[in-house]
DRENTIGU-713634 format. One record per residue (C-alpha): residue number from 1; residue in one letter; x, z, y. Coordinates in nm, 2 decimals, m for minus. Last residue first. Layout:
BEGIN
resi|resn|xx|zz|yy
NUM|A|X|Z|Y
...
# end
This chain:
BEGIN
resi|resn|xx|zz|yy
509|N|m3.27|m3.41|5.06
508|Y|m3.20|m3.37|4.67
507|D|m3.30|m2.99|4.66
506|L|m3.31|m2.82|4.34
505|S|m3.65|m2.61|4.29
504|N|m3.87|m2.83|4.14
503|P|m3.63|m2.98|3.86
502|T|m3.60|m2.60|3.74
501|A|m3.25|m2.46|3.79
500|I|m2.90|m2.38|3.73
499|H|m2.84|m2.32|3.38
498|E|m2.46|m2.25|3.39
497|T|m2.26|m2.60|3.27
496|T|m2.11|m2.66|3.63
495|E|m1.87|m2.95|3.63
494|K|m1.56|m3.10|3.82
493|R|m1.47|m3.46|3.87
492|H|m1.17|m3.56|4.11
491|L|m1.13|m3.92|4.24
490|P|m0.78|m3.95|4.42
489|A|m0.82|m4.10|4.79
488|S|m0.67|m4.41|4.87
487|I|m0.98|m4.63|4.86
486|V|m1.18|m4.34|5.05
485|D|m0.92|m4.29|5.34
484|E|m0.92|m4.64|5.36
483|I|m1.25|m4.77|5.40
482|D|m1.27|m4.44|5.66
481|T|m1.05|m4.60|5.87
480|E|m1.18|m4.93|5.81
479|D|m1.51|m4.80|6.00
478|E|m1.81|m5.01|5.91
477|A|m1.85|m4.94|5.58
476|F|m2.05|m5.22|5.33
475|R|m1.74|m5.31|5.09
474|C|m1.64|m4.93|5.11
473|M|m2.00|m4.89|4.89
472|N|m1.84|m5.14|4.64
471|K|m1.56|m4.91|4.55
470|I|m1.74|m4.58|4.52
469|F|m1.99|m4.75|4.27
468|E|m1.66|m4.88|4.07
467|Q|m1.51|m4.54|4.08
466|V|m1.81|m4.39|3.97
465|V|m1.90|m4.64|3.71
464|R|m1.53|m4.58|3.57
463|D|m1.61|m4.21|3.56
462|M|m1.91|m4.21|3.37
461|L|m1.75|m4.47|3.11
460|K|m1.47|m4.22|3.05
459|G|m1.75|m3.94|3.02
458|K|m1.91|m4.16|2.79
457|V|m1.66|m4.22|2.53
456|D|m1.60|m3.82|2.57
455|S|m1.98|m3.73|2.43
454|D|m2.26|m3.63|2.61
453|V|m2.57|m3.76|2.49
452|D|m2.60|m3.44|2.28
451|L|m2.65|m3.25|2.60
450|E|m3.00|m3.43|2.70
449|D|m3.20|m3.11|2.55
448|A|m3.04|m2.90|2.85
447|Y|m3.13|m3.13|3.15
446|F|m2.84|m3.34|3.37
445|D|m2.74|m3.37|3.69
444|L|m2.52|m3.63|3.89
443|R|m2.34|m3.55|4.20
442|I|m2.19|m3.79|4.42
441|R|m2.00|m3.66|4.73
440|V|m1.77|m3.92|4.93
439|H|m1.60|m3.82|5.20
438|G|m1.26|m3.89|5.04
437|K|m1.36|m3.94|4.65
436|E|m1.55|m3.64|4.53
435|Y|m1.74|m3.63|4.19
434|I|m1.98|m3.34|4.09
433|L|m2.10|m3.29|3.72
432|Q|m2.43|m3.10|3.70
431|R|m2.52|m2.95|3.40
430|S|m2.83|m2.69|3.28
429|I|m3.10|m2.89|3.47
428|T|m3.40|m2.71|3.29
427|K|m3.73|m2.82|3.17
426|T|m4.10|m2.70|3.23
425|A|m4.12|m2.88|3.56
424|S|m4.04|m3.21|3.40
423|L|m3.85|m3.46|3.60
422|S|m3.97|m3.83|3.61
421|A|m3.61|m3.99|3.71
420|Q|m3.50|m3.87|4.05
419|Y|m3.29|m4.04|4.26
418|H|m3.10|m3.90|4.62
417|T|m2.96|m4.02|4.93
416|N|m2.74|m3.91|5.25
415|L|m2.55|m4.21|5.37
414|K|m2.43|m4.22|5.75
413|K|m2.36|m3.85|5.79
412|G|m2.06|m3.86|5.57
411|A|m2.12|m4.08|5.23
410|E|m2.33|m3.82|5.04
409|I|m2.48|m3.93|4.66
408|S|m2.72|m3.73|4.55
407|Y|m2.87|m3.74|4.13
406|A|m3.14|m3.66|3.94
405|A|m3.22|m3.62|3.56
404|I|m2.97|m3.88|3.41
403|K|m3.06|m4.05|3.11
402|M|m2.76|m4.31|3.11
401|Q|m2.99|m4.59|3.13
400|S|m3.17|m4.41|3.45
399|A|m2.86|m4.34|3.60
398|W|m2.71|m4.73|3.57
397|F|m3.06|m4.85|3.75
396|A|m3.05|m4.58|4.03
395|F|m2.69|m4.72|4.07
394|S|m2.80|m5.09|4.06
393|K|m3.06|m4.97|4.32
392|L|m2.84|m4.86|4.53
391|L|m2.63|m5.13|4.55
390|D|m2.95|m5.40|4.66
389|D|m2.97|m5.11|4.93
388|L|m2.62|m5.13|5.03
387|S|m2.64|m5.53|5.04
386|T|m2.51|m5.81|4.89
385|D|m2.50|m5.68|4.49
384|K|m2.29|m5.91|4.27
383|E|m2.04|m5.69|4.33
382|F|m2.16|m5.42|4.12
381|F|m2.25|m5.58|3.77
380|V|m1.89|m5.73|3.84
379|D|m1.73|m5.41|3.83
378|I|m1.98|m5.23|3.61
377|H|m1.88|m5.49|3.32
376|E|m1.73|m5.21|3.10
375|S|m2.05|m5.00|3.20
374|L|m2.28|m5.24|3.12
373|A|m2.14|m5.31|2.81
372|N|m2.10|m4.94|2.68
371|V|m2.49|m4.90|2.82
370|F|m2.64|m5.18|2.61
369|S|m2.45|m5.09|2.26
368|R|m2.55|m4.75|2.35
367|Q|m2.90|m4.86|2.36
366|R|m2.90|m5.08|2.06
365|K|m2.75|m4.76|1.86
364|L|m3.04|m4.56|1.97
363|T|m3.32|m4.80|1.89
362|A|m3.16|m4.85|1.52
361|T|m3.11|m4.49|1.48
360|E|m3.49|m4.44|1.61
359|K|m3.65|m4.46|1.27
358|M|m3.38|m4.27|1.10
357|M|m3.47|m3.99|1.40
356|K|m3.81|m3.95|1.32
355|F|m3.73|m3.97|0.95
354|P|m3.49|m3.62|1.00
353|A|m3.72|m3.44|1.22
352|K|m3.65|m3.11|1.21
351|I|m3.31|m3.11|1.07
350|E|m3.19|m3.43|1.29
349|K|m3.35|m3.29|1.62
348|Y|m3.14|m3.01|1.58
347|E|m3.29|m2.67|1.68
346|L|m3.03|m2.44|1.63
345|F|m3.22|m2.20|1.40
344|L|m3.23|m2.55|1.18
343|L|m2.89|m2.60|1.16
342|S|m2.83|m2.20|1.03
341|F|m3.15|m2.26|0.78
340|Y|m2.95|m2.59|0.62
339|G|m2.62|m2.42|0.63
338|L|m2.77|m2.07|0.49
337|L|m2.99|m2.33|0.23
336|I|m2.65|m2.45|0.13
335|A|m2.49|m2.16|0.06
334|A|m2.75|m2.00|m0.11
333|L|m2.71|m2.29|m0.36
332|C|m2.36|m2.24|m0.43
331|M|m2.41|m1.92|m0.45
330|V|m2.71|m1.96|m0.76
329|L|m2.48|m2.18|m0.92
328|Y|m2.20|m1.92|m0.98
327|W|m2.39|m1.65|m1.00
326|D|m2.27|m1.61|m1.33
325|P|m1.96|m1.50|m1.25
324|Q|m2.13|m1.18|m1.08
323|W|m1.89|m0.97|m0.92
322|Y|m1.62|m1.30|m0.80
321|V|m1.94|m1.52|m0.75
320|A|m2.03|m1.25|m0.48
319|L|m1.72|m1.33|m0.28
318|A|m1.80|m1.65|m0.19
317|L|m2.13|m1.58|m0.08
316|I|m2.00|m1.29|0.14
315|S|m1.75|m1.52|0.32
314|F|m2.05|m1.73|0.39
313|G|m2.24|m1.51|0.49
312|T|m1.92|m1.37|0.75
311|A|m1.89|m1.74|0.85
310|I|m2.30|m1.72|0.94
309|L|m2.21|m1.35|1.11
308|Y|m1.92|m1.46|1.33
307|M|m2.10|m1.79|1.45
306|V|m2.38|m1.54|1.59
305|L|m2.03|m1.35|1.76
304|V|m1.93|m1.67|1.93
303|A|m2.29|m1.76|2.07
302|Q|m2.32|m1.42|2.22
301|P|m1.97|m1.41|2.36
300|I|m2.01|m1.72|2.52
299|S|m2.38|m1.61|2.61
298|Y|m2.64|m1.76|2.47
297|G|m2.89|m1.97|2.64
296|K|m3.02|m2.24|2.38
295|A|m2.78|m2.47|2.56
294|L|m2.48|m2.22|2.45
293|L|m2.62|m2.16|2.12
292|R|m2.56|m2.59|2.06
291|H|m2.22|m2.58|2.23
290|H|m2.12|m2.37|1.94
289|M|m2.29|m2.56|1.65
288|H|m2.13|m2.88|1.78
287|N|m2.32|m3.13|2.06
286|K|m2.03|m3.14|2.30
285|D|m1.91|m3.44|2.22
284|A|m1.58|m3.60|2.08
283|S|m1.61|m3.98|1.94
282|Y|m1.45|m4.03|1.61
281|F|m1.84|m4.07|1.46
280|P|m1.85|m4.33|1.65
279|I|m2.21|m4.25|1.86
278|G|m2.50|m4.45|1.73
277|Q|m2.73|m4.18|1.73
276|L|m2.77|m4.14|1.37
275|Q|m2.39|m4.21|1.33
274|R|m2.33|m3.90|1.55
273|R|m2.57|m3.69|1.37
272|F|m2.37|m3.73|1.04
271|F|m2.00|m3.74|1.16
270|S|m2.09|m3.39|1.33
269|F|m2.28|m3.26|1.04
268|L|m2.01|m3.28|0.84
267|T|m1.78|m3.12|1.11
266|D|m2.03|m2.83|1.13
265|L|m2.05|m2.79|0.79
264|I|m1.72|m2.75|0.72
263|P|m1.63|m2.54|1.00
262|L|m1.89|m2.28|0.85
261|G|m1.85|m2.31|0.52
260|L|m1.47|m2.23|0.44
259|L|m1.51|m1.96|0.23
258|V|m1.84|m2.23|0.05
257|I|m1.60|m2.49|0.03
256|P|m1.31|m2.25|m0.09
255|L|m1.54|m2.16|m0.38
254|L|m1.59|m2.47|m0.52
253|N|m1.39|m2.38|m0.82
252|V|m1.01|m2.46|m0.87
251|A|m0.95|m2.55|m1.26
250|G|m0.59|m2.38|m1.38
249|T|m0.79|m2.31|m1.71
248|E|m0.64|m1.97|m1.74
247|S|m0.48|m1.80|m1.39
246|N|m0.85|m1.95|m1.24
245|R|m0.76|m2.13|m0.90
244|M|m0.90|m1.93|m0.59
243|G|m0.58|m1.82|m0.44
242|W|m0.38|m2.14|m0.45
241|I|m0.63|m2.34|m0.34
240|S|m0.78|m2.09|m0.10
239|L|m0.39|m2.11|0.00
238|T|m0.37|m2.46|0.11
237|S|m0.70|m2.53|0.29
236|L|m0.66|m2.17|0.47
235|C|m0.32|m2.26|0.61
234|Y|m0.37|m2.59|0.71
233|G|m0.65|m2.53|0.88
232|L|m0.44|m2.23|1.07
231|F|m0.14|m2.46|1.14
230|L|m0.37|m2.75|1.24
229|S|m0.56|m2.50|1.50
228|G|m0.26|m2.32|1.61
227|S|m0.02|m2.64|1.71
226|D|m0.37|m2.81|1.80
225|G|m0.38|m2.57|2.10
224|M|m0.42|m2.18|2.03
223|F|m0.57|m2.11|2.39
222|I|m0.42|m1.83|2.62
221|S|m0.59|m1.57|2.84
220|A|m0.96|m1.64|2.70
219|P|m1.27|m1.41|2.91
218|H|m1.33|m1.41|2.64
217|R|m1.11|m1.35|2.32
216|N|m0.80|m1.55|2.32
215|F|m0.60|m1.26|2.44
214|L|m0.67|m1.00|2.17
213|W|m0.75|m1.32|1.93
212|F|m0.35|m1.38|1.92
211|G|m0.27|m1.07|1.78
210|L|m0.50|m1.07|1.54
209|I|m0.40|m1.43|1.41
208|S|m0.08|m1.28|1.34
207|G|m0.19|m0.99|1.12
206|I|m0.44|m1.16|0.94
205|L|m0.21|m1.45|0.89
204|A|0.06|m1.19|0.72
203|L|m0.24|m1.00|0.59
202|S|m0.33|m1.38|0.40
201|F|0.11|m1.45|0.28
200|V|0.08|m1.03|0.15
199|I|m0.22|m1.10|m0.07
198|I|m0.20|m1.42|m0.18
197|V|0.16|m1.29|m0.33
196|V|0.03|m1.01|m0.47
195|D|m0.23|m1.16|m0.66
194|V|m0.46|m0.85|m0.84
193|Q|m0.72|m1.06|m0.86
192|I|m0.96|m0.83|m0.77
191|I|m0.73|m0.81|m0.46
190|S|m0.66|m1.21|m0.42
189|I|m1.07|m1.20|m0.39
188|V|m1.06|m0.95|m0.12
187|L|m0.78|m1.14|0.09
186|L|m0.95|m1.45|0.06
185|G|m1.27|m1.33|0.22
184|T|m1.05|m1.14|0.47
183|L|m0.90|m1.51|0.54
182|A|m1.20|m1.64|0.58
181|I|m1.33|m1.39|0.84
180|M|m0.97|m1.41|1.03
179|S|m1.01|m1.78|1.04
178|V|m1.35|m1.75|1.20
177|G|m1.23|m1.52|1.46
176|S|m0.95|m1.74|1.52
175|A|m1.18|m2.01|1.57
174|L|m1.40|m1.87|1.80
173|G|m1.21|m1.64|2.01
172|D|m1.33|m1.81|2.35
171|L|m1.52|m2.07|2.25
170|G|m1.43|m2.49|2.16
169|D|m1.21|m2.44|1.85
168|I|m1.46|m2.60|1.58
167|L|m1.32|m2.90|1.61
166|N|m0.98|m2.80|1.54
165|L|m1.10|m2.63|1.26
164|A|m1.28|m2.88|1.09
163|N|m0.97|m3.12|1.16
162|M|m0.72|m2.92|0.92
161|V|m0.97|m2.83|0.71
160|G|m0.99|m3.26|0.68
159|V|m0.68|m3.29|0.63
158|I|m0.61|m3.02|0.34
157|W|m0.94|m3.18|0.13
156|L|m0.85|m3.55|0.20
155|T|m0.52|m3.46|0.12
154|T|m0.60|m3.29|m0.22
153|L|m0.82|m3.56|m0.35
152|P|m0.63|m3.81|m0.27
151|F|m0.33|m3.62|m0.53
150|A|m0.61|m3.49|m0.84
149|F|m0.81|m3.85|m0.79
148|F|m0.59|m3.98|m1.05
147|G|m0.63|m3.68|m1.32
146|L|m0.94|m3.51|m1.17
145|E|m0.98|m3.29|m1.50
144|Q|m1.30|m3.13|m1.50
143|A|m1.39|m2.74|m1.54
142|G|m1.74|m2.68|m1.63
141|Y|m2.02|m2.89|m1.62
140|V|m2.31|m2.67|m1.50
139|P|m2.15|m2.56|m1.19
138|L|m1.81|m2.76|m1.12
137|D|m1.49|m2.62|m1.18
136|I|m1.23|m2.86|m1.08
135|K|m0.89|m2.97|m1.21
134|E|m0.57|m3.11|m1.08
133|I|m0.62|m2.98|m0.75
132|S|m0.27|m3.00|m0.57
131|L|m0.04|m2.76|m0.45
130|G|0.26|m2.86|m0.64
129|F|0.51|m3.14|m0.46
128|W|0.24|m3.45|m0.42
127|S|m0.03|m3.25|m0.28
126|V|0.23|m3.09|m0.02
125|F|0.38|m3.43|0.11
124|A|0.02|m3.56|0.10
123|A|m0.09|m3.33|0.33
122|V|0.20|m3.36|0.54
121|L|0.20|m3.68|0.53
120|I|m0.17|m3.70|0.60
119|Q|m0.16|m3.46|0.91
118|G|0.11|m3.68|1.08
117|L|m0.10|m4.03|1.05
116|L|m0.39|m3.81|1.19
115|K|m0.14|m3.72|1.52
114|Y|m0.06|m4.07|1.51
113|R|m0.38|m4.17|1.54
112|I|m0.51|m3.95|1.80
111|R|m0.26|m4.05|2.00
110|I|0.04|m3.80|2.14
109|N|m0.08|m3.52|2.41
108|W|0.32|m3.49|2.54
107|I|0.30|m3.06|2.51
106|D|0.01|m3.01|2.29
105|D|0.03|m3.31|2.08
104|A|0.39|m3.24|1.98
103|L|0.26|m2.87|1.91
102|G|0.03|m2.98|1.64
101|V|0.29|m3.24|1.48
100|T|0.53|m2.93|1.46
99|F|0.28|m2.66|1.35
98|I|0.23|m2.93|1.06
97|S|0.55|m2.97|0.93
96|F|0.62|m2.60|0.98
95|G|0.33|m2.51|0.74
94|G|0.42|m2.82|0.53
93|I|0.79|m2.66|0.45
92|L|0.59|m2.30|0.39
91|F|0.37|m2.46|0.15
90|I|0.64|m2.64|m0.04
89|F|0.81|m2.27|m0.05
88|L|0.47|m2.17|m0.19
87|P|0.50|m2.41|m0.48
86|G|0.79|m2.29|m0.63
85|Q|1.10|m2.07|m0.53
84|L|0.92|m1.88|m0.25
83|A|0.70|m1.75|m0.54
82|L|0.95|m1.62|m0.75
81|S|1.09|m1.44|m0.41
80|L|0.70|m1.29|m0.32
79|P|0.67|m1.18|m0.68
78|N|0.98|m0.93|m0.66
77|E|1.05|m0.81|m1.01
76|P|0.88|m0.59|m1.18
75|S|0.53|m0.66|m1.06
74|N|0.26|m0.38|m0.99
73|P|0.37|m0.30|m0.61
72|L|0.62|m0.49|m0.50
71|G|0.99|m0.52|m0.48
70|G|1.31|m0.53|m0.33
69|I|1.14|m0.59|0.02
68|L|1.37|m0.62|0.29
67|S|1.47|m1.03|0.33
66|Y|1.14|m1.16|0.17
65|A|0.91|m0.93|0.37
64|L|1.12|m1.04|0.68
63|S|1.12|m1.40|0.60
62|I|0.72|m1.38|0.56
61|T|0.71|m1.17|0.85
60|I|0.90|m1.41|1.03
59|L|0.72|m1.74|0.93
58|F|0.36|m1.52|1.03
57|G|0.43|m1.45|1.36
56|L|0.66|m1.78|1.48
55|T|0.29|m1.98|1.39
54|I|0.05|m1.75|1.55
53|G|0.26|m1.68|1.88
52|V|0.34|m2.08|1.86
51|G|m0.05|m2.16|1.82
50|G|m0.08|m1.99|2.15
49|L|0.04|m2.30|2.34
48|R|m0.23|m2.36|2.52
47|P|m0.18|m2.19|2.90
46|I|m0.53|m2.17|3.07
45|E|m0.58|m2.44|3.42
44|K|m0.95|m2.30|3.52
43|V|m1.28|m2.51|3.44
42|H|m1.31|m2.39|3.11
41|S|m1.60|m2.55|2.90
40|D|m1.44|m2.90|2.80
39|R|m1.70|m3.13|2.62
38|L|m1.77|m3.35|2.92
37|S|m1.36|m3.43|2.91
36|S|m1.06|m3.33|3.14
35|Q|m1.13|m2.98|3.19
34|Q|m0.77|m2.85|3.19
33|K|m0.58|m2.73|2.93
32|T|m0.20|m2.59|3.03
31|F|0.18|m2.65|2.93
30|F|0.34|m2.61|3.25
29|R|0.24|m2.33|3.37
28|G|0.19|m2.15|3.07
27|S|0.55|m2.15|3.03
26|G|0.59|m1.93|3.33
25|S|0.76|m1.60|3.10
24|Y|0.44|m1.35|3.12
23|L|0.16|m1.57|2.90
22|L|0.42|m1.73|2.69
21|F|0.62|m1.43|2.61
20|L|0.33|m1.16|2.57
19|I|0.18|m1.42|2.31
18|F|0.55|m1.37|2.14
17|T|0.54|m1.07|2.14
16|T|0.17|m1.00|2.02
15|S|0.24|m1.24|1.71
14|V|0.54|m1.03|1.63
13|L|0.38|m0.69|1.65
12|L|0.06|m0.81|1.46
11|A|0.29|m0.97|1.16
10|I|0.45|m0.67|1.19
9|V|0.18|m0.46|1.11
8|F|0.03|m0.64|0.84
7|V|0.35|m0.71|0.65
6|F|0.44|m0.32|0.67
5|L|0.07|m0.23|0.55
4|F|0.09|m0.45|0.24
3|T|0.41|m0.32|0.15
2|N|0.26|0.10|0.26
1|M|0.01|m0.01|m0.01
# end
């Protein structure tokens, strides 16, 4: 017990020390997360190198445990030393490699294709050299040999979990807290199985994450960044394979999926609903489970707590099988029901009215294709207008296609106009985007239930449209000085995501 306590405390202290160093050394001024997309929930610049503290806290703790522990409880030899000569040595190499990929993205913002390639290479390396799923234990059917499919399936599992954890890293303390809940479940399972190595690794990770979480909970002082989310996703995916493998048959059951049910559910459902809405599956949006909780009126701490409870529910279902092995099929079905009712609680249209959504898919795809085509050629669309009134009508048409509830345009004292769609007094304007370029100010308002149309693709198109609109406004300005000031000024975008008011109380005059 003293050995395990030593591992946890050392990991906590090392991680906390590195986080404090990152916060107070000034490095945060160079590597920050700014509100650069419609899905970002923070306006302030916040350091995003917390993954450095998590990773180094874990690796240094494991190194100390390997060097200082002469023997661990219930083992004639040092099982940690034996493990580090086998597959878990491969695990550590892969962990440091994926941390490097994430850190490179945090610093230089590398392209998605290269980041994904790095993830695949690391996952393939680990799968090829020993941490692979050779057999899978299915309910009713029992253990099944995967054969040729072992390598690609393991690679897919590792890459999938890494990205799943990365996708839920959207609120203060969410990804780190969910990771600790899943690791606690794995820790309990490893204690039941008396797997000393997984106990040590789980405690080292939990301690490292806790040291970060203390500064990442709301209001966050630091983010984990891709270096942290990819590293944690990698650790969860690989350790769950190793820790839940049947010692007699060598088969891995479906419980790793149940244990990590929350991030997996959010990721798979995100791909599904994006296809139904005509959005590219890779397009980031603001309609994840935690975003839906915010849209329902929950505060950030409340939304995170609800997500913790759902994650805990999945962990309890995974643990139940180890107390009652005969409940394997029942627990898998219960996990599916937990996921279904979680989505139903969040009022996703795809769950509440799936057949209606499927019928509307073709219409939504045509609508999005039209908006994309219109926005891509918006320069030609605006250049055809021969007067300011025509230009404003064109902008109003574009706003209606983008499902903008209302907007206002201010350009000094000479222009102050507004537009309103068929506003409903029962709906809430929960989001405003404000663009400023020189003395031109444009405000766009959205309904709370239209948050599901927001994505990074839409954000880039909106930036382009506003830029072109302001440029064409200058064609009709009389003062050449004003024209030069506006054209040379940078375009700034800021966002308000609080519940603001009902449409009837908004002033557009």
